[in-house]
C-alpha positions in Angstrom: -118.6 -1.1 53.4 -120.0 0.3 56.7 -118.1 0.0 60.1 -120.5 -1.8 62.5 -120.3 -0.3 66.2 -120.9 -2.4 69.2 -119.4 -3.9 72.4 -116.4 -5.0 70.0 -115.7 -1.7 68.6 -116.6 1.1 70.8 -117.2 4.8 70.3 -115.5 7.9 72.2 -117.7 10.3 74.2 -117.0 12.5 71.1 -118.0 10.3 68.5 -121.5 11.8 67.8 -120.3 15.4 67.8 -117.3 14.5 65.4 -119.5 12.7 63.0 -122.1 15.5 63.0 -119.4 18.0 62.3 -118.3 16.3 59.0 -116.3 13.3 59.8 -117.0 10.6 57.0 -113.9 8.3 57.3 -112.9 6.1 60.2 -110.7 3.4 61.2 -110.3 0.9 64.2 -107.8 1.8 67.0 -107.5 0.3 70.1 -110.8 -1.5 69.4 -112.5 2.0 69.1 -113.8 3.9 66.2 -111.0 6.6 65.1 -112.4 9.3 62.9 -109.4 10.2 60.1 -111.3 12.4 57.7 -113.9 14.5 56.2 -114.6 14.5 52.4 -112.2 17.3 51.9 -108.6 16.1 53.1 -107.2 19.5 51.4 -109.5 21.5 53.9 -108.5 19.1 56.7 -104.8 19.7 56.2 -105.3 23.6 55.7 -107.3 23.7 59.0 -104.7 22.0 60.8 -101.7 23.8 59.4 -103.1 27.4 59.1 -106.1 27.8 61.9 -107.2 25.2 64.4 -108.4 21.7 64.0 -110.5 19.5 66.7 -109.8 15.9 66.9 -111.9 12.9 68.3 -108.9 10.9 69.7 -110.7 9.1 72.4 -109.5 5.9 71.1 -105.9 6.8 72.5 -106.6 4.7 75.7 -105.1 5.4 78.9 -103.5 2.5 81.0 -103.7 3.6 84.6 -101.0 2.2 87.1 -102.0 3.1 90.6 -100.6 2.2 93.9 -97.6 2.6 96.2 -95.3 0.7 93.6 -96.6 2.4 90.6 -93.7 4.7 89.8 -91.1 1.7 90.3 -93.0 -0.5 88.2 -93.3 2.1 85.3 -89.4 2.4 85.5 -89.1 -1.0 85.0 -91.8 -1.3 82.1 -90.1 1.8 80.0 -86.9 2.1 78.0 -87.0 5.8 78.8 -85.9 6.6 82.5 -89.0 7.8 84.3 -87.3 8.1 87.7 -87.6 11.9 87.7 -91.0 12.1 86.3 -92.8 14.8 88.2 -96.6 15.2 88.9 -97.8 17.5 86.2 -95.2 16.2 83.5 -95.2 13.8 80.8 -92.7 11.9 78.7 -92.6 10.1 75.5 -91.6 6.5 76.8 -91.2 3.5 74.4 -91.9 -0.1 75.7 -89.8 -2.9 74.5 -90.2 -6.5 75.0 -87.2 -8.7 76.5 -85.7 -9.1 73.1 -85.9 -5.3 72.6 -88.6 -5.3 70.1 -90.6 -2.1 70.2 -94.1 -3.0 71.3 -95.6 0.5 72.1 -94.4 4.2 72.2 -96.9 5.7 74.8 -96.8 9.3 76.3 -96.7 8.7 80.0 -98.3 11.2 82.5 -97.7 11.2 86.2 -101.2 12.6 87.5 -100.4 12.2 91.2 -98.0 10.6 93.6 -99.1 7.0 93.0 -100.8 7.4 89.6 -99.3 7.1 86.0 -101.1 7.0 82.8 -99.8 5.2 79.9 -101.4 7.2 76.9 -100.9 4.2 74.7 -100.7 3.3 70.8 -102.6 0.7 69.1 -101.9 -2.5 71.1 -102.7 -4.5 74.2 -100.4 -2.5 76.8 -103.1 -3.0 79.6 -102.5 -7.0 79.4 -98.9 -6.7 79.2 -98.7 -4.4 82.3 -101.1 -6.8 84.2 -99.0 -9.7 83.6 -95.5 -8.1 84.5 -97.0 -6.7 87.5 -98.5 -9.9 88.5 -95.4 -11.7 88.2 -93.3 -9.1 89.9 -95.8 -8.8 92.7 -96.1 -4.9 92.7 -98.6 -3.3 95.1 -100.6 -1.6 92.0 -103.7 -1.6 90.4 -103.7 -1.9 86.6 -106.9 -0.5 84.7 -108.2 1.5 82.0 -110.0 4.9 83.6 -112.8 6.7 82.0 -110.3 9.1 80.2 -110.6 10.1 76.8 -108.5 12.5 75.0 -109.8 15.5 72.8 -107.0 17.2 70.9 -107.0 20.9 69.9 -104.1 21.2 67.3 -102.9 24.2 65.1 -101.5 27.6 65.1 -104.7 29.0 66.9 -104.9 26.1 69.2 -103.7 28.2 72.2 -106.1 31.0 71.6 -109.1 28.6 71.4 -108.1 26.9 74.6 -107.2 29.8 76.5 -110.8 31.2 75.9 -112.2 28.4 77.4 -109.9 27.7 80.3 -108.3 30.9 81.1 -104.8 32.5 80.1 -102.8 30.4 82.3 -102.8 27.7 79.5 -100.2 29.9 77.8 -97.7 29.2 80.3 -97.9 25.5 80.2 -94.8 24.2 78.7 -94.6 21.4 76.4 -95.5 18.1 77.9 -96.7 19.4 80.9 -100.4 19.5 82.3 -102.8 20.6 85.0 -105.7 18.6 86.3 -108.8 20.8 86.8 -112.5 20.9 87.1 -114.2 23.3 84.5 -117.9 24.0 84.6 -118.3 20.7 86.3 -116.3 18.8 83.8 -113.1 16.8 85.2 -110.2 16.9 82.7 -106.3 17.1 82.4 -105.3 20.0 80.0 -102.1 18.8 78.5 -99.7 20.9 76.3 -99.1 18.1 73.7 -100.7 16.3 70.6 -99.8 14.3 67.4 -98.8 17.0 65.3 -96.0 19.7 65.0 -98.5 22.5 64.7 -98.9 23.0 68.5 -101.8 22.3 70.6 -103.5 20.6 73.7 -104.8 17.5 74.6 -107.7 17.5 76.9 -108.0 14.2 78.8 -111.7 14.1 79.7 -112.1 12.1 83.0 -116.0 11.7 82.6 -117.4 10.3 79.6 -120.7 11.6 80.1 -119.3 15.1 79.6 -118.0 14.7 76.0 -120.7 16.7 74.2 -120.4 19.5 76.8 -116.5 19.7 76.5 -116.8 19.6 72.7 -119.2 22.5 72.6 -117.1 24.5 74.8 -114.1 24.1 72.5 -116.0 24.4 69.2 -117.7 27.5 70.2 -114.3 29.0 71.2 -112.7 28.1 67.9 -115.5 29.9 65.7 -113.5 33.2 65.5 -110.4 31.3 64.5 -112.0 29.1 61.7 -112.3 25.8 63.6 -112.7 22.7 61.7 -113.2 19.0 62.7 -110.2 17.0 62.0 -108.1 14.0 62.6 -104.5 13.0 63.3 -103.2 13.9 59.9 -101.0 11.5 57.9 -99.5 14.4 55.6 -98.5 16.4 58.1 -97.1 14.0 60.5 -95.0 12.4 57.7 -93.8 15.6 56.7 -92.7 16.3 60.4 -92.0 12.6 61.2 -93.9 11.6 64.1 -93.6 7.9 64.5 -96.6 5.9 63.9 -96.4 2.5 65.8 -97.5 -0.4 63.9 -97.8 1.5 60.6 -94.2 2.7 60.3 -92.8 -0.2 62.1 -93.3 -3.9 61.9 -93.4 -6.7 64.6 -89.6 -7.1 64.8 -88.8 -3.5 64.9 -86.6 -1.9 67.7 -86.2 1.6 68.8 -83.1 2.0 66.9 -84.5 0.7 63.6 -87.5 3.0 64.2 -85.5 6.2 64.5 -86.4 6.8 68.2 -83.3 5.4 69.5 -82.6 8.9 71.3 -85.5 8.2 73.4 -83.8 5.1 74.9 -81.9 5.6 78.3 -79.5 2.6 78.3 -77.2 4.7 80.7 -80.1 4.2 83.3 -78.7 2.4 86.5 -81.9 0.6 87.1 -83.0 -2.5 85.1 -85.8 -2.5 82.7 -87.6 -4.7 80.2 -85.4 -5.3 77.2 -82.3 -3.3 78.5 -79.8 -6.2 78.0 -81.1 -6.9 74.4 -81.1 -3.2 73.7 -77.5 -2.8 74.9 -76.5 -5.7 72.4 -78.4 -4.2 69.5 -76.7 -1.0 70.1 -73.4 -2.5 70.0 -74.1 -4.4 67.1 -75.5 -1.7 65.0 -78.7 -1.9 62.8 -79.1 -4.2 59.9 -82.1 -1.7 58.7 -83.4 1.6 59.6 -86.8 3.5 59.2 -85.9 6.2 56.5 -87.5 9.0 54.5 -88.1 8.8 50.8 -88.3 11.4 48.1 -90.3 9.8 45.3 -90.6 11.1 42.0 -93.4 11.6 39.6 -97.3 12.6 40.0 -98.9 12.9 43.4 -99.4 9.6 44.9 -102.4 8.4 46.9 -101.8 6.9 50.5 -100.8 3.5 50.4 -103.4 1.2 52.1 -100.5 -1.2 53.1 -96.8 -1.6 52.9 -95.4 -1.8 49.5 -92.1 -3.1 47.7 -88.7 -1.4 47.8 -86.0 -2.4 45.6 -82.7 -1.1 44.2 -82.3 0.1 40.7 -81.3 -3.4 39.5 -84.4 -5.0 41.0 -82.6 -6.3 44.5 -84.7 -6.3 47.7 -83.9 -3.1 49.5 -86.6 -3.2 52.1 -90.3 -2.2 52.6 -92.1 1.2 52.1 -94.6 1.6 55.1 -96.1 4.9 54.3 -96.5 6.9 51.1 -98.3 10.5 51.1 -98.3 13.4 48.6 -96.8 16.7 50.9 -98.5 19.9 50.5 -95.7 21.5 52.2 -93.0 20.1 49.9 -95.2 19.5 46.9 -93.8 16.1 46.3 -94.2 12.5 47.5 -92.8 11.3 50.6 -92.5 7.9 51.9 -91.4 6.3 55.2 -89.4 2.7 54.7 -87.6 0.3 56.6 -84.5 0.3 54.5 -81.9 -2.6 54.7 -78.1 -1.7 55.3 -76.1 -0.4 53.1 -79.1 1.0 51.1 -80.1 3.1 54.1 -77.4 5.7 53.4 -78.8 9.1 52.4 -78.6 9.7 48.5 -79.0 6.0 47.8 -81.2 5.7 44.8 -83.9 3.1 44.9 -87.4 2.4 43.6 -90.8 2.1 45.2 -93.6 0.2 43.8 -96.7 2.2 43.1 -100.2 1.4 41.5 -98.7 2.8 38.3 -95.5 0.6 38.4 -92.0 1.3 39.8 -90.8 4.8 40.5 -87.4 6.3 41.3 -86.9 7.3 45.1 -84.0 8.7 46.9 -83.2 8.1 50.7 -82.9 10.7 53.1 -82.4 11.1 56.8 -85.6 12.0 59.1 -87.0 14.1 59.9 -87.4 15.6 56.4 -85.4 18.8 55.9 -86.1 20.0 52.2 
């Protein structure tokens, strides 16, 4: 089946280069094409974990909030306290609805005094923020700017990026960034990315410069064995990086999704969902996102959630993601597990294409 491109499914400024470099599998994310693999997943994983990998993640759209009331509005929108967010810094900042449901988990960047970017996961945050700002009457403009991230990830990512932009990038702290022009290319260089291998996200601010930016990074990465890649499911599950909408369902709250530590309920200001989240914390969860160690031969990644049950066949939850881990040389899973089956060490069964397999519940992140 061929993916049709067009106004409803856009491509990023890096799509042509990414495709030419070997990306053969794609998905749709934020109504854009997201390249996700080459024809050699083993080589994709190896490049990310041992060398350097270049990702077209232009589908990670930015929602820009700009104006005198920008920071005040953003504080109200996020369950993470953004009151001390400085220019040049970023924060992982979950967004919840008024009932405490997790509706997105963006990284928020304060670009200048009156401009904030929400670097969003796959949902309509732009429409949600416009609705809330309109109801509040904030003096802001909410838009999607011409900003497209290009990720450079892996052990040699810093050497690669420093070869292009200079040694100063080595001094950038995690979740800090600098806004620059380089050879006529406007961009934000941020030490961040959806892997635990270390690296940078380059937020290109002029889509017409996509090929130019890609070529600079690609050339600098040649001495380090650079390879085209994408957000890697095996690596992110091994290290537990939450995939909103994949690991979560429509009713998940941050505590159930294992990111409760990023919720600032002690903040003095009000924010969307605060009262509901206070109540949820007091009540305690009825289910939680947990890790699974799954027995048997290597499993293919599951295309959709699968069944999870106790050894006697009772419902225990839903397995959201399954992957074979090269690092641990075993099958791992992420599952929304009902209480009390969520306790570490609990024995459960996961449905697979070859039947039910034994599994053991573990805490996240995996520590084997």
